[in-house]
Every structure is written in structure tokens, then in C-alpha cells.
C-alpha positions in Angstrom: 77.2 83.1 76.1 76.7 79.3 75.9 78.2 77.2 78.5 79.7 74.8 76.0 81.7 77.7 74.5 82.7 79.0 77.9 85.0 77.4 80.6 83.1 75.9 83.6 85.3 74.1 86.0 83.9 73.4 89.5 85.2 71.3 92.3 83.3 69.3 94.9 85.8 70.1 97.7 88.1 73.0 98.2 91.9 72.5 98.4 93.3 71.9 101.8 95.1 75.3 101.9 91.9 77.3 101.4 91.1 78.9 104.8 88.2 81.4 104.6 84.9 81.0 102.9 85.6 83.2 100.0 88.9 81.4 99.3 87.2 78.0 99.4 84.2 79.0 97.2 86.3 80.8 94.6 88.5 77.8 94.3 85.6 75.4 94.1 83.7 77.6 91.6 86.7 77.7 89.3 87.2 81.4 89.6 90.9 81.4 90.6 93.7 78.9 90.6 96.7 79.2 92.8 100.0 79.7 91.0 102.2 80.5 94.0 102.0 81.8 97.6 99.5 84.7 97.4 99.6 84.7 93.5 96.6 83.5 91.5 95.4 82.9 88.0 92.1 84.6 87.4 90.1 82.1 85.5 87.4 83.1 83.0 84.5 82.9 85.5 86.3 85.1 88.0 87.7 87.5 85.4 84.1 88.3 84.4 83.4 89.5 87.9 86.6 91.6 87.9 85.6 93.2 84.6 82.2 94.1 86.0 83.7 95.6 89.1 86.1 97.6 86.9 83.3 98.8 84.6 81.3 100.3 87.5 84.5 101.9 88.9 85.4 103.4 85.5 81.9 104.8 85.0 81.7 106.5 88.3 85.3 107.8 88.3 84.7 109.2 84.8 81.5 110.8 85.9 83.3 112.4 88.9 85.7 114.0 86.5 88.7 111.8 87.0 90.9 111.0 84.0 92.2 107.4 83.3 95.8 106.7 82.6 98.1 103.7 83.1 101.3 103.7 85.1 103.8 100.8 85.0 104.1 98.0 87.4 107.9 98.3 87.5 109.1 101.7 88.7 112.6 103.3 89.0 113.8 103.3 92.6 115.0 106.9 92.2 111.5 108.2 92.6 110.9 106.2 95.8 114.3 107.4 97.1 113.1 111.0 96.7 110.3 110.4 99.2 112.3 108.1 101.4 109.9 105.2 101.0 112.5 103.0 99.2 114.0 102.4 102.6 111.0 103.1 104.9 108.6 100.6 103.2 110.5 97.6 104.5 110.3 94.1 103.1 106.8 94.4 101.7 108.3 96.6 98.9 109.7 94.2 96.4 113.0 95.5 95.1 114.6 94.2 91.9 117.6 95.1 89.8 117.9 95.2 86.0 120.8 93.8 84.0 122.8 97.0 84.5 122.4 96.7 88.3 120.0 99.6 88.5 117.3 99.5 91.3 113.6 99.2 90.5 110.6 98.3 92.6 107.4 96.3 91.9 104.8 98.9 92.7 102.5 98.5 95.7 101.0 102.0 94.9 101.9 104.9 92.7 102.2 108.2 94.6 105.7 108.7 93.4 105.1 108.1 89.8 101.9 110.2 89.6 103.6 113.0 91.4 106.5 112.9 88.9 103.9 113.2 86.1 102.2 116.1 87.8 105.4 118.1 88.4 106.3 117.7 84.7 102.8 118.3 83.2 100.8 120.6 85.6 102.7 123.9 85.4 99.9 126.4 86.0 97.0 127.0 88.3 94.9 127.0 85.2 95.5 123.3 84.8 94.1 122.5 88.3 92.3 120.7 89.7 93.2 117.4 88.1 92.5 113.8 89.1 94.3 110.9 87.4 93.4 107.3 88.1 94.4 103.9 86.8 93.5 100.2 87.4 96.6 98.2 87.6 98.4 95.2 89.1 100.0 95.8 92.4 102.4 93.7 94.5 103.1 93.7 98.2 105.4 91.0 99.5 103.3 89.9 102.4 105.2 87.9 105.0 102.3 85.4 105.2 99.9 85.6 102.3 96.6 84.0 103.2 92.9 84.0 102.7 93.0 83.8 98.9 92.4 87.2 97.3 91.8 88.8 100.7 95.5 88.9 101.6 97.4 88.0 98.5 100.7 89.4 97.2 99.7 90.3 93.7 96.3 92.0 93.3 94.5 94.6 91.2 93.8 98.0 92.6 92.2 101.2 91.3 94.2 104.1 92.6 93.4 107.8 91.9 95.4 110.9 92.7 94.0 114.5 92.9 96.1 117.7 92.5 94.8 121.0 93.7 96.0 124.6 94.3 95.1 125.0 97.9 93.6 123.2 101.0 90.1 124.3 100.3 90.1 123.0 96.7 91.7 119.7 97.9 88.9 119.3 100.4 86.4 119.6 97.5 88.3 117.0 95.5 88.3 114.7 98.6 84.5 115.2 99.1 83.9 114.5 95.4 85.8 111.2 95.6 84.1 110.3 98.9 80.7 110.7 97.1 81.9 108.8 94.1 82.9 105.9 96.3 79.5 105.8 97.9 77.9 105.5 94.4 80.4 102.8 93.4 79.7 100.7 96.5 75.9 101.3 96.2 76.1 99.9 92.6 78.1 96.9 93.7 75.1 95.9 95.8 77.1 95.4 99.0 76.3 96.4 102.6 79.1 98.7 103.6 80.1 101.5 105.9 82.4 104.5 105.4 84.3 105.0 108.6 86.9 107.6 109.7 90.3 106.0 109.7 93.9 106.5 110.6 96.1 107.6 107.7 98.9 105.1 108.5 102.1 104.8 106.5 100.7 106.7 103.4 100.4 109.9 105.5 98.0 112.8 105.4 95.5 114.0 107.9 92.0 113.1 106.5 91.0 109.6 105.8 88.0 107.3 105.4 87.8 103.5 104.9 85.1 101.8 103.0 84.3 98.6 104.8 82.2 95.8 103.5 80.3 94.4 106.4 81.1 90.7 107.1 81.3 88.6 110.3 84.6 87.2 109.1 86.1 90.7 108.5 89.6 91.4 109.9 88.7 95.0 111.0 86.5 96.2 113.9 84.2 99.0 112.8 82.9 101.2 115.6 79.6 103.0 115.0 76.7 104.7 116.8 73.4 103.2 115.7 71.5 106.4 116.6 73.9 108.8 114.8 76.2 109.1 111.8 79.4 108.5 113.9 81.6 105.7 112.5 85.3 105.0 112.7 87.6 102.0 112.6 89.0 100.7 115.9 92.4 102.4 115.4 90.7 105.9 115.3 87.5 105.5 117.3 87.6 108.0 120.1 87.2 106.7 123.7 85.7 109.2 126.0 86.3 109.2 129.8 83.8 106.9 131.4 83.5 109.0 134.6 82.3 112.6 134.6 84.9 113.6 137.2 87.3 112.2 139.7 85.7 111.0 142.9 86.9 111.7 146.5 89.5 109.5 148.1 87.5 107.2 150.4 90.0 104.4 151.1 93.5 104.4 152.6 96.4 103.3 150.5 97.2 99.7 151.4 99.9 97.3 150.2 97.8 94.2 149.8 99.1 90.6 149.3 98.1 89.1 145.9 100.1 85.9 145.8 100.5 84.4 142.3 97.9 86.9 140.9 99.7 88.7 138.0 96.8 89.8 135.9 94.2 92.4 136.6 91.4 89.8 136.2 93.0 87.5 138.8 93.6 90.4 141.3 90.0 91.6 140.9 88.7 88.1 141.5 90.9 87.6 144.6 89.9 90.9 146.1 86.2 90.7 145.2 86.4 93.9 143.2 85.1 94.8 139.7 87.8 94.6 137.1 87.0 98.2 136.3 88.5 99.2 139.6 92.0 98.0 138.5 94.6 99.7 136.4 96.9 97.9 134.0 100.5 99.0 133.5 102.3 98.8 130.1 105.9 99.8 129.7 107.2 101.3 126.5 110.5 102.8 125.4 111.7 105.3 122.9 115.3 105.5 121.6 117.1 108.7 120.5 119.8 107.9 117.9 123.1 109.6 117.3 124.4 110.7 113.9 125.8 107.2 113.4 122.5 105.5 114.1 123.5 104.2 117.5 121.2 104.6 120.5 122.3 107.7 122.4 119.4 108.0 124.9 116.4 105.9 125.9 113.2 107.2 127.5 111.0 104.7 129.4 107.2 105.3 129.5 104.5 103.9 131.7 101.1 103.7 130.1 98.1 103.1 132.3 94.7 101.8 131.1 91.8 100.4 133.1 92.0 96.7 133.8 89.1 95.8 131.5 90.5 97.9 128.6 93.2 97.3 126.0 95.9 99.6 124.8 95.4 101.1 121.3 99.0 101.2 119.9 98.0 103.6 117.0 96.6 106.1 119.5 99.6 105.7 121.7 101.8 106.5 118.7 100.2 109.9 118.5 101.2 110.9 122.0 103.9 113.6 122.0 107.2 111.9 122.5 105.9 108.6 121.2 105.2 109.8 117.6 108.6 109.0 116.3 108.1 105.3 117.1 108.2 103.2 120.2 108.9 99.7 121.3 108.0 97.6 124.4 110.6 97.9 127.1 113.1 95.1 127.7 113.1 93.1 130.9 116.3 94.9 131.9 114.7 98.3 131.4 111.7 97.2 133.4 113.8 95.9 136.3 115.9 99.1 136.3 112.8 101.3 136.7 110.5 99.2 138.7 112.7 96.6 140.4 110.1 94.0 139.8 109.0 91.5 137.1 106.0 92.3 134.9 102.6 91.5 136.4 103.1 93.6 139.5 104.1 96.9 138.0 102.6 100.2 139.0 103.3 103.9 139.2 104.1 104.1 142.9 107.7 103.7 144.3 109.6 103.8 141.1 113.4 103.2 141.2 114.0 105.7 138.4 111.8 108.4 137.0 109.9 107.8 133.8 107.0 109.5 131.9 103.5 108.4 132.9 100.6 108.5 130.3 97.2 107.8 131.8 94.2 107.0 129.7 91.3 109.5 130.0 89.3 107.1 132.2 92.3 106.2 134.4 93.0 109.9 135.0 89.6 110.4 136.7 89.6 107.1 138.7 89.8 107.1 142.5 90.5 104.3 145.0 91.9 102.1 142.3 94.1 99.0 142.4 97.6 98.8 140.7 100.8 96.9 141.0 103.0 97.6 144.0 106.3 96.9 142.2 106.8 94.0 144.5 106.1 90.4 143.5 102.8 89.1 144.9 101.6 92.5 146.0 99.3 95.2 144.7 98.3 98.6 146.1 94.6 99.2 146.8 93.0 102.5 147.5 95.3 104.4 145.2 94.4 108.1 144.4 96.0 110.7 142.2 97.5 113.6 144.0 97.5 112.0 147.4 99.5 108.8 146.7 101.2 109.6 143.4 101.7 112.7 141.3 99.3 113.6 138.5 100.2 111.9 135.3 102.6 113.6 132.9 100.1 113.1 130.0 96.4 112.3 129.9 95.3 111.0 126.5 92.9 108.7 124.7 95.1 105.5 124.4 92.6 102.7 124.6 90.3 100.7 122.4 86.6 101.5 122.7 84.3 98.8 123.8 80.6 98.1 123.1 78.4 100.4 125.1 80.9 103.2 125.4 79.3 106.7 124.9 79.6 107.9 121.3 82.0 110.8 121.0 79.2 112.9 119.4 77.0 112.5 122.4 74.2 110.9 120.4 74.1 107.4 121.9 76.2 104.3 122.7 78.8 102.7 120.5 78.4 99.3 118.8 81.0 97.2 117.0 80.8 95.0 113.9 83.3 93.3 111.7 84.3 94.6 108.3 86.6 94.1 105.3 88.4 97.2 104.0 88.0 97.4 100.3 88.4 101.2 99.7 90.3 104.1 101.2 90.4 107.8 100.6 93.2 110.0 101.9 93.9 113.7 102.0 97.7 113.8 101.6 98.4 117.5 101.7 101.9 118.3 100.5 103.6 115.1 101.8 104.6 113.9 98.4 104.6 117.2 96.4 107.1 118.7 98.9 109.4 115.7 98.9 109.4 115.7 95.0 109.1 119.5 94.5 105.9 119.2 92.6 104.9 122.9 92.2 102.7 125.0 90.0 102.7 128.8 89.3 99.8 130.7 90.9 98.0 133.8 89.6 101.0 135.9 90.7 103.5 133.7 88.9 104.9 132.3 92.2 105.6 128.6 92.7 103.4 126.7 95.1 103.2 123.1 96.2 100.3 121.1 94.9 97.8 119.8 97.5 97.2 116.0 96.9 94.7 113.3 97.7 94.8 109.6 96.9 91.9 107.2 96.6 92.1 103.4 96.3 89.8 100.5 95.7 90.9 96.9 96.0 89.4 95.5 92.8 90.2 91.9 93.3 89.6 92.1 97.0 86.0 93.2 96.2 85.4 89.6 95.1 86.5 88.1 98.3 84.6 90.6 100.4 81.4 90.2 98.4 81.5 86.4 98.9 82.3 86.7 102.6 79.1 88.8 102.9 77.0 86.8 100.5 77.1 83.0 100.6 75.2 80.0 102.0 75.8 76.3 102.3 75.3 75.9 98.5 77.8 78.4 97.5 78.2 82.1 96.4 75.4 84.6 96.1 76.5 87.4 93.8 74.7 90.7 93.7 73.3 91.2 90.2 75.7 94.0 89.3 78.9 92.0 89.7 77.8 88.4 89.1 79.7 86.6 86.3 76.4 86.0 84.6 73.1 87.6 85.7 70.7 84.8 84.4 71.3 81.2 83.7 68.9 79.1 81.5 68.9 75.4 82.4 67.1 73.3 79.8 66.4 69.8 81.0 66.9 67.1 78.4 67.4 69.5 75.5 69.4 66.8 73.7 66.2 64.7 73.7 63.5 67.3 73.2 63.4 69.7 70.3 60.7 71.7 72.1 62.9 72.2 75.1 65.9 73.2 72.9 63.8 75.6 70.9 62.2 77.2 73.9 65.6 77.6 75.6 67.1 79.1 72.5 64.2 81.5 72.1 64.4 82.7 75.7 68.2 83.1 75.3 67.9 85.2 72.2 65.2 87.4 73.8 67.2 88.1 76.9 70.4 88.8 74.9 68.4 91.3 72.8 67.5 93.1 76.0 71.1 93.3 77.0 70.9 90.8 79.8 74.1 89.0 80.6 72.6 85.5 80.1 74.2 82.1 80.0 72.6 79.1 78.3 73.7 75.8 79.9 73.8 73.5 76.8 76.3 71.1 78.3 73.8 68.3 78.6 74.4 67.8 82.3 71.9 66.1 84.6 69.6 68.5 86.5 71.2 67.9 89.9 74.8 68.5 88.6 73.6 71.5 86.6 71.8 73.2 89.5 74.7 72.5 91.9 77.2 74.2 89.6 75.2 77.4 89.2 74.3 77.6 92.9 78.0 77.2 93.7 79.1 79.8 91.2 76.3 82.1 92.5 74.3 83.1 89.4 71.5 85.4 90.8 68.6 84.2 88.5 67.9 80.8 87.2 65.2 79.7 84.7 64.6 75.9 84.2 62.8 74.6 81.2 61.6 71.0 80.9 59.4 69.0 78.5 56.7 68.4 81.1 56.5 72.0 82.1 56.4 73.3 78.6 53.5 71.1 77.8 51.6 73.0 80.5 53.0 76.3 79.2 55.2 76.8 82.3 58.8 77.3 83.3 60.4 77.5 86.7 62.2 80.6 88.0 64.4 80.6 91.2 66.4 83.5 92.6 69.7 82.5 94.2 68.4 83.4 97.6 65.0 81.7 97.1 64.2 78.5 99.0 62.0 77.2 96.2 61.2 77.7 92.5 58.2 79.7 91.3 56.2 78.5 88.2 55.7 81.1 85.5 53.9 81.0 82.2 56.3 80.9 79.3 54.9 84.1 78.0 55.5 85.9 81.3 59.1 84.9 82.1 60.8 87.7 80.2 58.6 90.3 81.8 59.3 88.8 85.2 63.0 89.0 84.7 62.8 92.6 83.3 61.0 93.6 86.5 63.6 91.9 88.7 66.5 93.4 86.7 64.8 96.8 86.5 65.1 96.9 82.7 
């Protein structure tokens, strides 16, 4: 491609609404243009990256035995009503009506549609396993779209769905997709981690996220540097930090703590480590009657160590809290504790409630907690002596750096990541809801076992830039760069030799299948170089009249601090070596 035939449109400064690095650089590099909140035009330079991402995905999905199809963006609401998600998805699901008043949705994902296809087409065990995928536009009506392609409303996603005859076969399909995703992300040239994850609203009971490592990532990735353990923060297991409960050595005492409502303030006042305090969090669950009104409310007290934080996802897995919970109201707190928040604790309750202690709290002794009296805390608190054993002991906290790894192989570390892929084992969640069955060897109907597997195609662009950039602009990995090599002839409009050498190099690289761009716009060197550094082309070759007279050109990789002089005769071989051609 020649630059004069392409569309190159760069900006010196990013628009004011661009927040994160990837958003700023994609706008400045002319890869996207904002059309509306969370909705972007993909300009030619950005679209080339998207197409390269899609090509790698297609090649690896096809190689893994998946079959491509294409499902519509607009889907009938009836399918979503079958699974209950038409109501459960909430405002992120964009609902529309046609001219006849019939309900439709703008798809955020396609479990319902693909399950409908499967129940019509996959009748026999002989047709299984089967894995369908498509690359299609999705829409989620984010309350506050931000960060460009990282958190937009309209985006492109590859989603795949496997159908199997039993759990064992579904496990093989899951493992097959997990391995394919590893090959995909390896080919992208990005640093990533596959981490165990919570299944969330999609459901199922086996799940891994593929996270691109980036300091600006929204997600916390927990891993053990000396083992293979890795999980996201929502799922990472927090083990008890004490091997067993110690003996009670202190008397229970109601200690004045005037104006000290936080664990940190109390610990400082009493000259104790924060790890000796216990934090109280009050939740409530509501039982509804047949008309949807609240018939009964249960209040819960969750206890975590003062230097730890509650993990709401883990709390939501505690029996009794699985159906959903909320934080208790001021009135509910007063009714059970007789005190305002900041001084709450499990001793001297006005009404009984259920107490859930984190694993570490359950083995603490001589700890400090609220006294249910403003400006007072209890010190020297011990289970069994001063209060009953907790109703439930569970892992309900976030892990912290230095916690023991659950596999016993070292200590945990935490880094930031951007989720760009996710694989789920769904089981029969959707096939049961939509009666997607097949006939087994005995002619009996059985529910299909399902898996689903997604990659955020357009999100890959933002994640790649967040991981790979510098003060000059984007640094694309070779595999997904809009162009792999750019040829920059200096003064080609004034020198026939420079033009001829540039054209010859361009033709040679094209003949080798290199995705090469020839900048024939006639720009000054500084402007030319600034454009390609901003856009992030990995390899640059500069030809000038003076260098050619000496038989030399300049090569510079996008990460290189300085150019390297090469003989004209050697430049193609040099690029072939770098590009592994």
C-alpha cells in the first residue's frame, strides 16, 4: 500500500474527553473517531488492526475444529424470555420494538440464539460434539461508557459455543478452547495470563479469564510467582493466616475509643497492630411473597480482619446469601445493634442475627471489635468465652500481597490486567431452559452440555496499546500492526535515485508477502517519522540521497532508541530475519 492511496489522519493532541492512554493514542493516530457516547467509527488504520486480530482468531478457531456462522445483531425477545434473561439482564440489555410492537433486543451475546439453532439442528449424539463461532457486533448499554474501546457500548466480539453429549466430553471441548486461546494470544504477541475466574451472570461452574498485563488494567490478577496458581481477585482463595486459634490471654474489657470509628484509628489509639482488630459489615437478605413484597428480612454480620476487605463475590456464595443481598439500612442496624456504624460488633446484640466470620477471623484470639456503644470498643475478645462460635466460617475477603498461595507453593503477588477473553463451562444452564436435547445411543432425549468462549476483538486494540506504548505513541506487535514495515524515502520528489530505490524495496517486500507501506506523501522527515511512531509501525526503513550514495539505508525498530545503518543489498535479508520469513 502507498500512503497517498491510503487514509492517514493524525492529530497532535488528543480530544479532551479521551481519558486513558489507549483512547488518546487511537484518537491521535486516526484509528477511531467518536460518533456518540461509547460508539466509534473504525477508521481505515484501526480497521486494519481489527482485521488482523480477526484473521488470527479465525485461523486458530478453525484449526481447533470450530465452525464459523453468523448470528444477527437484532434478536427476538422470545428467546431471551425463555431463559429469563430478558428481565434479569437489566438496563445494559438494549430492548427495542418493531413497527408491530414486538419486542427485540440488540445482542450483547448469543447464548439464546445458538441454543435455538442447536435444538433444531443437533438431533442425534452422532452430530456431537459441535462448536459454532461468529465474529459479530455486540451492544451493551453501559451506564457510563468510557476509556474508548475499553469500555464502549458497541464493540466486536468473537463468541463460540460448544455442544456435547456429557460432562466429560464438555470438559474436553473446554480444554480444547482453552488451548486455542493460548495459541491466539501467543500469536498476538501480547503478555497475558490465563486466570481462574468467577462465572458471574453468564453462569456455569468452570471459567478462566485471559488477561492482558497492563499497569492501567481494571482487574487485579492474583498469582504465585513460584507455581502455576493464578486467579482474578473475585475468585482468588484467601487461606487462614493463622494455623490455629491461640489461647485467650487477655480479659475482655470495654475500652473507651472516643471519636475513633475505623479499625485503623482504633489500632493507632490503642497502640495495637491493625491485624488485631476485626471489622463488622452488616448485610440483609429479603424473602419475597408471591406478590413480590418483602415477607421476611434476615440480617447478617460479616467479620473480616481490620486490614482486610470484604469480597462481595465470595460473600454471595455463602449459603443464605446466594440469592442476593444488600447492605443493611440504618434502621435495621439500629434495631440489631442499638448503635451507629463505626462501633458495631458481635457482642451484646439487641436481636439475633447470623454471623459469618472470615477464615482468619475465626482463628483469632484476644482481638478488638466494636462494643455496640458509641466511642467504645471491646479488647481481649475471644471466641467461645466471650461470644458464641460464628454461624458460618468462610473465605469472604480479598487476598493481599504476601498471602500464602492456596496450592502451598509460595506467596501470592498481584498485578493489573485487562480482560480480553473468557472461557466458560455452562453445563445445562441454557439447554435446560430452552429444552435443547439430543437422542442418545438408546434413543432417549438428553440435555446438551454447553460451553461458551469469548474474545473482545476491538478491546484487544485498547489492551495492546495500554501494554505497548511510549512517549512517542503506539508500539504494535508485528502480528497485529496496521502495517508491518514502513518505507520512508527522504526527498523522493527531488531525487530519482531515492524514488527508484524506495519503489524497488517496496516491490521486493510486497513479493515476499510483507505488509509494507510506502510513504510517498512528500512530507518532511520530522513529520513523517512522527506519524509512524505515533501510529506504531514496528519496522521503519529510511532512504535518503546521501545514504544511497554510500550504499546505505537506515533501519529502526519501533522500540529502538536509534537507527542502524545497513547496506542497501542487506536490508531485505535483515527484515526477513526480523520477521522470520
